[in-house]
Structure formats: structure tokens, C-alpha cells
C-alpha positions as CSV (number, residue, x, y, z in Angstrom):
1,M,1.4,-72.8,-51.7
2,S,4.1,-71.7,-53.9
3,S,7.0,-69.5,-52.8
4,I,8.8,-66.7,-54.6
5,T,12.4,-66.9,-54.4
6,L,14.2,-63.4,-54.5
7,S,17.8,-62.7,-54.7
8,S,19.3,-60.7,-51.8
9,A,19.8,-57.7,-54.0
10,T,16.1,-57.8,-55.2
11,R,14.9,-58.3,-51.6
12,Q,17.0,-55.3,-50.4
13,N,15.6,-53.2,-53.3
14,L,12.1,-54.2,-52.4
15,L,12.6,-53.3,-48.7
16,S,14.1,-50.0,-49.7
17,L,11.1,-49.2,-52.0
18,Q,8.7,-50.1,-49.2
19,D,10.6,-47.7,-46.8
20,T,10.5,-45.0,-49.4
21,A,6.7,-45.5,-49.7
22,Q,6.3,-45.3,-46.0
23,L,8.4,-42.1,-45.8
24,M,6.4,-40.5,-48.6
25,A,3.2,-41.3,-46.9
26,T,4.4,-39.7,-43.7
27,T,5.7,-36.7,-45.5
28,Q,2.3,-36.2,-47.3
29,N,0.5,-36.5,-44.0
30,R,2.8,-33.8,-42.5
31,L,2.2,-31.6,-45.5
32,A,-1.6,-32.0,-45.4
33,T,-1.8,-31.3,-41.6
34,G,1.1,-28.8,-41.4
35,K,2.4,-30.7,-38.3
36,T,5.7,-32.6,-38.1
37,V,4.4,-34.8,-35.3
38,N,0.8,-36.0,-35.9
39,S,0.5,-38.7,-33.3
40,A,2.2,-39.8,-30.0
41,L,3.8,-42.6,-31.9
42,D,5.9,-40.1,-34.0
43,N,7.4,-38.4,-31.0
44,P,5.6,-38.5,-27.7
45,T,7.4,-35.6,-26.0
46,N,6.7,-33.2,-29.0
47,F,3.2,-34.5,-29.5
48,F,2.1,-33.7,-25.9
49,T,3.9,-30.4,-25.8
50,S,2.1,-29.4,-29.0
51,Q,-1.3,-30.4,-27.5
52,A,-0.5,-28.3,-24.4
53,L,0.5,-25.4,-26.5
54,D,-2.6,-25.7,-28.8
55,S,-4.7,-25.5,-25.7
56,R,-3.0,-22.5,-24.3
57,S,-3.2,-20.8,-27.8
58,S,-7.0,-21.4,-27.7
59,S,-7.3,-19.9,-24.2
60,L,-5.4,-16.9,-25.3
61,N,-7.5,-16.4,-28.3
62,T,-10.6,-16.5,-26.1
63,L,-9.1,-13.9,-23.8
64,L,-8.3,-11.7,-26.8
65,D,-11.9,-11.9,-28.0
66,G,-13.1,-10.8,-24.6
67,I,-10.7,-7.9,-24.6
68,S,-11.7,-6.8,-28.0
69,N,-15.4,-6.9,-27.0
70,G,-14.5,-4.8,-23.9
71,V,-12.7,-2.2,-25.9
72,Q,-15.6,-2.0,-28.3
73,T,-18.1,-1.5,-25.4
74,I,-15.8,1.2,-23.9
75,Q,-15.7,3.0,-27.3
76,A,-19.4,2.9,-27.6
77,A,-19.8,4.2,-24.0
78,N,-17.3,7.0,-24.8
79,Q,-19.4,8.0,-27.9
80,G,-22.5,8.0,-25.8
81,I,-20.9,10.1,-23.1
82,T,-19.6,12.6,-25.7
83,S,-23.0,13.0,-27.2
84,I,-24.6,13.5,-23.8
85,Q,-22.0,16.2,-23.0
86,K,-22.9,17.9,-26.2
87,L,-26.6,17.8,-25.4
88,V,-25.9,19.2,-21.9
89,D,-23.7,22.0,-23.4
90,Q,-26.5,22.9,-25.8
91,A,-29.1,22.8,-23.0
92,K,-26.8,25.1,-20.9
93,S,-26.4,27.5,-23.8
94,I,-30.2,27.7,-24.3
95,A,-30.8,28.1,-20.5
96,N,-28.1,30.9,-20.3
97,Q,-29.7,32.6,-23.4
98,A,-33.2,32.5,-21.9
99,L,-31.8,33.7,-18.5
100,S,-29.9,36.5,-20.2
101,T,-33.1,37.6,-22.1
102,Q,-35.2,37.3,-18.9
103,L,-32.6,39.3,-16.8
104,S,-32.5,42.0,-19.5
105,T,-36.2,42.5,-19.6
106,T,-36.7,42.2,-15.8
107,G,-33.8,44.3,-15.2
108,T,-35.1,47.1,-17.3
109,A,-38.4,46.9,-15.6
110,A,-36.9,46.9,-12.1
111,G,-34.6,49.8,-12.8
112,A,-37.4,51.9,-14.3
113,Y,-39.9,51.2,-11.5
114,S,-39.7,52.6,-8.0
115,A,-42.3,52.9,-5.4
116,S,-44.0,56.2,-5.5
117,T,-47.2,57.8,-4.2
118,A,-48.3,58.9,-7.7
119,S,-49.0,56.8,-10.7
120,Q,-45.8,55.8,-12.6
121,S,-45.0,55.3,-16.2
122,V,-42.6,52.4,-16.9
123,L,-40.6,52.3,-20.1
124,L,-39.7,48.8,-21.1
125,T,-37.3,47.9,-24.0
126,I,-38.1,44.3,-25.5
127,N,-36.1,43.1,-28.3
128,G,-35.3,46.7,-29.4
129,T,-38.9,47.9,-29.1
130,S,-39.8,50.4,-26.4
131,V,-43.1,49.9,-24.6
132,S,-44.6,52.0,-22.0
133,A,-46.8,50.7,-19.1
134,T,-48.7,52.9,-16.6
135,I,-48.9,51.7,-13.0
136,A,-51.2,53.2,-10.5
137,A,-49.8,54.3,-7.1
138,S,-52.1,52.0,-5.1
139,S,-51.5,49.0,-7.4
140,S,-50.7,45.7,-5.8
141,I,-47.8,43.6,-6.9
142,S,-50.1,41.3,-9.0
143,A,-51.7,44.3,-10.6
144,T,-48.3,45.8,-11.4
145,V,-47.1,42.5,-12.9
146,A,-50.5,42.3,-15.0
147,A,-49.9,45.7,-16.3
148,L,-46.3,44.9,-17.3
149,N,-47.3,41.7,-18.9
150,S,-50.0,43.5,-20.8
151,A,-47.6,46.0,-22.2
152,V,-45.2,43.2,-23.1
153,S,-47.8,41.1,-24.9
154,S,-49.1,44.1,-26.9
155,A,-45.6,45.0,-27.9
156,S,-44.5,41.9,-29.5
157,T,-46.2,38.7,-30.7
158,S,-42.9,37.1,-31.4
159,S,-41.6,37.6,-27.8
160,S,-43.2,35.4,-25.2
161,G,-41.5,37.2,-22.2
162,S,-43.8,37.6,-19.2
163,F,-43.0,38.6,-15.7
164,G,-43.8,36.2,-12.9
165,A,-45.4,37.2,-9.7
């Protein structure tokens, strides 16, 4: 085998070039990964600290995702509750309107009718239309209600108001 003889200056220059190549490889690895410590051989303390922090960061990201999902669920529930409240308000309004209509027609009939020994004529006002119903003195409650309902149904086809027995 033949040997190569190098002067000390050439040998020093060659070692310096090898060190430079090794440092460039390390720098390129750091640039590619974005980490200053890539293995436990580079710096054991910093490497294991970095691993612990990466693990903690992952756990916190998982918690953040869970919190975000919870917030979205609460927002959806809030929208649902708001919609239900609007529906309940509409139902209350419709019920109050129906109750008001029923009270005004039954109130008119109750005020106009009083028990008497002679036949009685009752004047009803339904949706602005006056209707008269004649009730015999000996009429039962159901006959009286039937007479009132007959007058109401003949007065208006658009109004479905009837009196219950």
C-alpha cells in the first residue's frame, strides 16, 4: 500500500476543511428542521427539555380543540334556545289574540243575556257585525248555546267563533 505524505500546513488545511464541511452539514440540518438541537448528542439537556415542551404543547393544543368544540356547542344551543323562545312568544301572542277574541264575543253575549221569564232577544257583535238571537224563556243552557251558535254561524262565514256548553 502506498502512503501519501502531507506537509503539516496541508494536513491542517485539510482538517479545517473537514470541520467546515461538518459544521455546514449541521447548520443545514438545523435549517431544515428548524431546531438548534436535533438529537441528544448535540445537547442532552436542551434535547430532553425540548421533547417535554413539545409534549406539553401537544396536550395544550388538544385541550384548546376541546374548548373550541365546547364553545361551538354552546353557541348552537343558544341559537336553538333563542329560536324556541321566539316560537313560544308567537304561540303566546296567538293564544292571547284568540283569548281576547273569545272574551269579547262571550262577554258581549253574557252582558246581553239575563235570566228572564219571557223570551229574550240577545244582540251580539261579531267582528263588527251585529247579530240578534232569540232565546225562549224555558230554554236550557244547551238550547241557549245552540241558538247563540246558530246566530254566530249565520252572521259570518269567516269567523269560526262558537260558544262552548
